[in-house]
C-alpha positions in Angstrom: -38.9 48.9 74.6 -36.8 48.5 77.6 -33.1 47.3 76.4 -29.7 46.8 78.1 -26.8 48.4 76.6 -24.5 45.7 78.3 -24.0 42.0 78.4 -24.9 39.7 81.3 -21.7 37.8 82.4 -20.8 36.4 85.6 -24.0 37.6 87.3 -23.8 40.9 86.4 -24.7 43.7 83.4 -21.0 44.4 81.9 -20.0 46.7 79.2 -19.6 45.5 76.1 -15.7 45.3 74.4 -16.9 47.4 71.6 -19.6 50.2 71.0 -21.3 48.6 67.9 -24.8 48.2 68.5 -27.8 46.0 66.4 -30.9 47.6 65.6 -34.3 45.9 66.8 -37.1 46.5 64.2 -40.8 45.9 65.0 -41.9 44.0 61.9 -45.4 45.5 62.3 -44.3 49.1 62.2 -41.1 48.4 60.6 -39.6 50.9 63.0 -36.3 50.7 65.4 -37.5 50.1 68.8 -34.4 49.4 70.3 -30.5 48.8 70.2 -28.5 46.0 71.9 -24.8 45.5 71.9 -23.2 43.8 69.3 -21.0 41.2 70.6 -17.5 40.4 69.6 -15.0 37.4 70.3 -13.7 39.5 73.3 -17.3 39.2 75.0 -17.7 35.8 74.2 -14.2 35.0 75.8 -15.5 36.5 78.9 -18.6 34.8 79.0 -16.8 31.6 78.7 -14.3 32.2 81.2 -17.2 33.1 83.5 -19.0 30.1 82.9 -16.0 27.8 83.2 -15.3 29.6 87.0 -18.8 28.7 87.8 -18.7 25.3 86.6 -17.2 23.2 89.5 -19.8 24.8 92.0 -22.8 24.5 89.9 -21.9 20.9 88.8 -21.6 19.8 92.5 -24.7 21.7 93.6 -27.3 18.7 94.9 -29.9 18.3 92.1 -32.6 19.2 94.9 -31.1 22.8 95.0 -30.8 22.9 91.2 -34.5 22.0 91.1 -35.2 24.9 93.6 -33.5 27.4 91.5 -35.3 26.5 88.2 -38.5 26.7 90.1 -37.8 29.9 91.0 -36.8 30.7 87.5 -40.0 29.5 86.3 -42.0 31.8 88.6 -39.9 34.8 87.8 -40.9 34.2 84.2 -44.6 33.7 84.9 -44.5 37.0 86.9 -43.4 38.5 83.7 -45.8 37.2 81.7 -47.0 40.6 80.6 -43.9 42.1 80.0 -42.8 39.3 77.8 -46.0 39.2 75.8 -45.4 42.6 74.9 -41.9 42.3 74.0 -42.4 39.1 71.8 -45.1 41.2 70.1 -42.9 44.1 69.5 -39.8 42.3 68.5 -41.4 39.2 66.6 -44.7 40.5 65.4 -46.7 37.7 67.0 -50.4 38.5 67.9 -50.9 39.6 71.4 -52.9 36.1 72.4 -50.4 33.9 70.5 -47.6 35.9 72.3 -49.3 35.3 75.6 -50.5 31.6 75.3 -47.5 30.3 73.3 -44.3 32.4 73.6 -44.9 33.4 77.4 -46.9 30.6 78.5 -45.1 27.4 77.0 -41.4 28.6 78.6 -43.0 28.5 82.0 -44.4 25.0 81.5 -41.1 23.7 80.3 -39.3 25.2 82.8 -41.3 23.6 85.2 -40.9 20.2 83.8 -37.4 20.8 84.3 -37.6 21.5 88.0 -39.4 18.3 88.5 -36.8 16.4 86.5 -33.8 17.9 88.2 -35.1 16.5 91.3 -36.3 13.2 90.6 -33.7 12.1 87.5 -31.5 9.1 88.3 -28.4 10.5 88.2 -26.7 7.5 89.6 -27.8 3.7 88.8 -26.6 0.5 89.7 -25.5 -1.8 86.6 -24.1 -5.4 87.8 -21.1 -4.6 89.7 -20.9 -1.3 88.3 -22.1 2.3 89.3 -22.9 4.7 86.6 -23.0 8.2 87.3 -24.3 10.8 84.9 -22.5 13.9 84.8 -22.7 17.6 83.7 -21.2 17.7 80.0 -19.6 21.2 81.1 -19.9 24.6 79.3 -23.1 24.7 77.0 -23.1 27.1 74.1 -27.0 27.7 73.5 -27.6 29.5 70.0 -31.1 30.3 69.8 -33.5 31.4 66.8 -36.0 34.1 66.7 -39.2 32.4 65.5 -39.7 31.2 69.2 -37.3 33.0 71.1 -38.1 32.5 74.8 -39.2 28.9 74.4 -35.9 27.9 72.6 -33.9 29.7 75.1 -35.7 27.9 78.1 -35.7 24.4 76.4 -31.7 24.8 76.4 -31.2 26.5 79.3 -33.5 24.7 81.7 -32.3 21.1 81.2 -28.5 22.2 81.1 -29.4 23.9 84.7 -31.0 20.4 85.2 -27.8 18.5 84.4 -25.6 20.8 86.3 -24.2 22.6 83.2 -23.3 26.1 82.8 -24.3 28.3 79.7 -23.4 31.0 77.4 -26.4 32.3 75.4 -26.2 33.9 72.1 -29.9 34.8 71.0 -31.0 35.6 67.5 -30.1 39.3 66.6 -33.8 39.8 65.3 -35.2 39.1 69.1 -32.5 39.7 71.8 -34.9 41.9 73.9 -36.6 38.5 75.2 -33.5 37.0 76.0 -32.5 40.1 77.9 -35.8 39.7 80.1 -34.7 36.1 80.5 -31.3 37.1 82.1 -33.1 39.3 84.4 -35.4 36.5 85.4 -32.2 34.2 86.3 -30.9 36.7 88.4 -33.8 37.1 90.3 -34.0 33.4 90.7 -31.0 33.4 92.6 -29.1 31.2 89.8 -25.3 31.7 90.9 -23.0 34.0 88.9 -21.5 32.8 85.7 -23.7 29.6 85.7 -25.8 31.6 83.0 -24.0 34.2 80.6 -25.7 36.3 77.6 -23.8 37.6 74.7 -25.7 39.3 72.2 -24.3 39.9 68.5 -24.6 38.4 65.0 -24.1 34.9 64.3 -21.0 35.5 61.9 -19.2 37.3 64.7 -20.4 36.3 68.2 -21.9 33.0 67.2 -18.7 31.7 65.3 -16.3 33.0 68.2 -19.0 30.9 70.5 -18.9 27.9 68.5 -15.0 27.8 67.9 -14.2 28.6 71.6 -12.0 25.8 73.2 -13.6 26.7 76.5 -17.1 25.0 75.0 -17.9 21.9 75.6 -21.4 21.1 73.7 -23.1 23.5 71.3 -26.7 23.3 71.1 -28.2 25.0 67.9 -31.7 25.6 66.7 -31.7 27.3 63.2 -31.3 26.5 59.8 -30.0 23.0 58.2 -27.0 25.2 56.2 -25.9 26.7 59.4 -26.1 23.5 61.6 -24.4 21.7 59.1 -21.6 24.2 59.5 -21.6 24.1 63.2 -21.6 20.5 63.1 -18.0 20.4 61.0 -16.2 22.9 63.1 -17.5 21.0 66.4 -16.5 17.6 64.6 -13.1 18.9 64.1 -12.8 19.7 67.7 -14.5 16.7 68.9 -17.1 18.7 70.9 -20.8 17.4 71.6 -23.6 18.9 69.6 -27.3 18.9 69.6 -28.8 20.4 66.5 -32.6 21.4 65.8 -32.6 22.2 62.1 -35.5 22.6 59.0 -38.5 20.9 58.6 -40.8 20.0 55.7 -43.5 18.4 57.7 -46.1 16.3 55.8 -50.1 16.5 57.0 -51.2 13.2 55.8 -55.0 12.7 55.3 -56.0 9.4 55.0 -59.3 8.4 53.3 -60.9 7.7 56.6 -60.1 11.2 58.0 -62.8 13.9 58.9 -61.8 16.1 56.0 -63.2 19.0 57.1 -61.4 19.1 60.4 -58.1 17.7 58.8 -58.1 20.5 56.6 -58.8 23.3 59.0 -56.5 22.4 61.8 -53.8 21.6 59.1 -54.0 25.2 57.7 -54.1 26.3 61.1 -50.9 24.7 62.0 -49.3 26.4 59.2 -50.8 30.0 59.7 -49.8 29.7 63.6 -46.7 32.3 64.3 -47.0 33.4 60.4 -45.7 30.3 59.4 -42.3 30.7 61.2 -42.4 27.1 62.6 -39.7 24.7 61.7 -42.3 21.7 62.4 -44.8 23.3 60.4 -47.4 20.9 58.3 -46.5 22.8 55.2 -47.2 20.0 53.0 -50.9 18.7 52.7 -51.5 15.2 51.3 -54.8 14.2 50.4 -56.7 11.7 48.6 -57.1 12.1 44.7 -60.9 11.7 44.6 -61.4 14.4 47.7 -58.7 16.6 46.1 -60.8 19.6 44.9 -63.0 19.4 48.1 -59.7 19.7 50.2 -58.5 22.6 48.2 -61.7 24.7 48.7 -61.7 23.8 52.5 -58.3 24.9 52.5 -58.9 28.5 51.0 -62.0 28.7 53.2 -60.0 27.8 56.1 -56.9 30.3 55.1 -59.3 33.5 54.7 -59.9 33.6 58.5 -56.0 34.5 58.8 -56.5 38.1 58.4 -52.9 40.1 58.3 -52.7 42.4 61.3 -55.3 40.2 63.3 -55.0 36.6 63.7 -51.7 36.7 61.2 -48.5 38.7 62.4 -46.0 40.0 60.0 -43.0 38.0 59.2 -40.1 38.9 61.4 -37.9 40.9 58.8 -38.0 42.5 55.6 -35.3 39.7 54.7 -37.6 36.9 55.8 -40.8 38.4 53.8 -38.7 38.9 50.6 -37.6 35.2 51.0 -41.1 33.9 51.4 -42.2 35.9 48.3 -39.4 34.5 46.2 -40.8 31.0 46.9 -44.5 32.3 46.3 -43.1 33.2 42.8 -41.1 30.2 42.5 -44.4 27.6 43.0 -46.2 29.8 40.2 -43.4 29.7 38.1 -43.1 25.7 38.4 -46.7 25.4 37.5 -48.3 25.3 41.0 -52.1 27.0 41.2 -52.3 29.9 43.6 -55.8 29.3 44.8 -55.6 32.1 47.5 -52.7 34.7 48.8 -49.7 35.6 46.7 -46.9 38.2 46.9 -48.9 41.4 47.1 -48.8 43.2 50.6 -51.7 43.1 52.3 -51.1 46.1 54.2 -49.2 49.1 53.5 -46.9 49.0 56.4 -45.3 46.0 57.9 -43.7 42.7 56.7 -46.7 40.9 56.0 -47.5 38.2 53.7 -51.0 36.9 52.9 -52.0 33.5 53.7 -51.1 31.6 50.8 -52.4 28.1 49.5 -51.2 26.3 46.5 -53.0 23.4 44.5 -51.6 21.2 41.9 -48.2 21.0 43.7 -45.9 18.0 42.5 -43.8 16.4 44.8 -40.6 17.7 43.0 -41.5 21.3 43.0 -39.2 23.5 44.9 -42.2 24.7 47.1 -42.7 20.9 48.0 -39.1 20.3 49.0 -37.7 23.4 50.6 -38.6 25.0 53.7 -40.3 28.5 53.1 -40.7 29.5 56.8 -43.9 31.4 56.2 -47.6 31.3 55.5 -47.8 28.9 52.6 -49.3 25.9 52.3 -49.1 23.0 49.3 -51.4 20.9 48.7 -50.2 17.5 46.9 -52.7 14.6 45.8 -52.3 10.9 46.1 -53.7 7.8 44.8 -52.9 5.3 47.4 -51.3 4.5 50.8 -47.8 3.9 49.6 -47.7 6.9 47.3 -48.8 8.9 50.0 -45.8 7.5 52.4 -43.3 8.0 49.3 -44.5 11.7 49.2 -44.3 12.2 53.0 -40.7 10.7 53.1 -39.8 12.3 49.7 -37.8 15.3 51.3 -34.2 15.5 53.3 -36.2 16.3 56.2 -37.9 14.7 59.1 -38.9 16.7 61.9 -42.5 16.8 62.4 -45.8 15.6 60.6 -49.3 14.6 61.0 -51.7 11.9 60.2 -55.3 12.1 60.3 -57.8 8.9 59.8 -59.1 5.6 61.5 -56.6 5.6 65.0 -55.0 2.4 64.1 -54.7 3.1 60.4 -53.3 6.6 61.2 -50.9 5.0 63.8 -49.5 2.5 61.6 -48.8 4.9 58.8 -47.2 7.2 61.4 -44.6 4.4 62.4 -43.5 4.4 58.9 -42.8 8.0 58.5 -39.3 9.2 58.6 -39.7 12.0 61.1 -39.4 12.7 64.6 -42.5 13.4 66.0 -46.1 13.0 64.4 -49.6 14.3 65.7 -52.3 11.7 65.1 -55.7 13.2 64.8 -54.7 16.8 66.2 -52.8 15.3 69.2 -51.9 18.2 71.4 -48.5 19.4 71.9 -46.7 17.6 74.9 -43.9 19.8 76.4 -42.6 16.8 78.2 -42.2 14.5 75.1 -39.0 14.5 73.3 -38.6 16.8 69.8 -35.9 16.5 67.3 -35.3 15.6 63.9 -34.6 12.6 61.7 -32.1 13.2 58.5 -31.2 16.6 57.8 -33.5 17.7 60.3 -31.0 17.6 63.3 -29.2 15.6 65.9 -30.2 15.1 69.4 -33.7 15.7 71.3 -35.0 18.9 73.2 -37.7 18.6 76.0 -38.3 16.1 78.8 -36.2 13.5 80.1 -34.5 12.8 76.7 -33.9 16.5 76.5 -32.1 16.4 80.0 -29.9 13.8 78.4 -28.4 15.4 76.0 -26.3 17.7 78.9 -25.1 14.6 80.8 -22.2 12.2 80.0 -21.5 9.1 82.0 -18.8 7.6 84.4 -19.0 4.2 85.3 -17.3 2.9 88.6 -16.6 -1.1 88.6 -16.5 -3.0 92.2 
């Protein structure tokens, strides 16, 4: 795979401050495919300085011109679709069809939405005798995860550009090659030097240096709740803005009026997508007690269609595979019934975990409470709607969810769920709708107009 041995800082590829590198591993073959620089605090400082130098010019750029640069970025990403697909497949392990449709396709749509918003958002409004201006926050530290590498980059950088902010990106060390492709697209789109900067490196080194840098005004982080909590504490001490999209343990609630076969099949597919490595995946399936065994059988049938190496890709790393296996072992240990799947390696090579379905799961079990981040479905039974609601709301998370049933009933139930986004009867993902969590699933929103406002602050003038 193509890899830069430099950082993208101030509009050019610059040598890293140190000679350290990070290996990039193909999770399907377990082979090293590239190396990227291991950034240090010195690299981060250079990137932040470049961003601050670019801030006055970019923040004063008319919204229409910012919109034109984002539109050019959208087009540059679209032109690289095949290369992005191949890169995501190589460093994340996503099957090519998924990589093309989701990992390469969705970021183009999101970038396009922000090209439109940059041109149409009301950055100035009249409120009585006041004029209120929406101004860019300043320098944004964007720290992105490995599970949707390009989508998460675009979901942070595109609204920052639209708002007039400048950005320093620290991508996940497992998937840095996609971030380098994004930097190439930014350069091709004519985004001015210093407006976007890229530093690859470890979270404990480059990431921490970026969070703690006094020149950063806002930290946008997507990742684990534990790391997000730490970032929030550090930012609070420095009175910095944060936008945190964290973990999830989403409930897929199947009401008695639902089409059970469809709800189960789509629910299992939701978890298997991206090999279960989705923070909002519907990993807890809640089923009426009188149809429980029917649902279990349907789930096993649906899971069997996700053949490892074909429709189901590997997990991103040996570390992640072992983590998921540990949860499966914990489920068996605590008394859940293993219906299909398990810890045995389905293929000789690659970090694969078989599609796994657990039955007889109770709400207090570890696999019903903690985020597994793998292809594991837990099926829970409930006696009535109030018990279903208590189970659905009975974790520390609140990121996504689903409800199936007669539409009026499903909407009424969804309105009582303590979560940021709920799909009704398989509603399609909307890249213009706000995405983010309640409770320990995060602070702030991404996507659409709500995502744009995260990067804005207000000034009011009274006349």
